[in-house]
C-alpha positions, -999 to +999 in steps of 0.1 A: +000+000+000+014+034-010+017+064+014-006+085-009-033+058-008-031+058+031-032+096+031-065+095+010-082+074+038-100+089+068-085+085+103-110+059+111-103+039+079-065+040+087-071+024+122-093-002+106-067-009+080-040-011+108-061-036+126-065-057+095-029-057+088-020-066+123-042-096+122-028-105+088+008-104+102-004-126+131-017-152+106+015-149+085+036-156+114+016-186+124+018-200+089+054-194+089+059-214+121+039-243+109+057-242+075+027-234+053+038-199+043+044-199+005+059-164+003+081-152+031+083-117+015+046-113+024+056-109+061+082-081+053+056-063+031+029-065+058+053-052+085+063-022+063+027-015+055+019-014+093+049+009+099+038+031+070+003+034+083+015+041+120+038+068+106+010+086+087-014+083+118+013+100+139+019+127+112-017+134+113-019+138+150+011+161+151-006+182+124-037+185+143-018+195+173+000+223+156-034+235+140-048+237+174-020+256+190-020+281+160-057+288+158-069+319+176-092+313+204 
């Protein structure tokens, strides 16, 4: 999943996608331990997607904090 695709999602959708990928990684790890994983690179791709989503979520949080501080009250 590309960063631009993640940025197009709403915050709620990002968290939903993060949960889906976390579950998928758990299943991939399980398959790997049992010896049924056909493509080990899929684990690496899923881990990177999780990191990418977490980074963009954090980025959005920081931008919201900056906007709150700069807005006149």
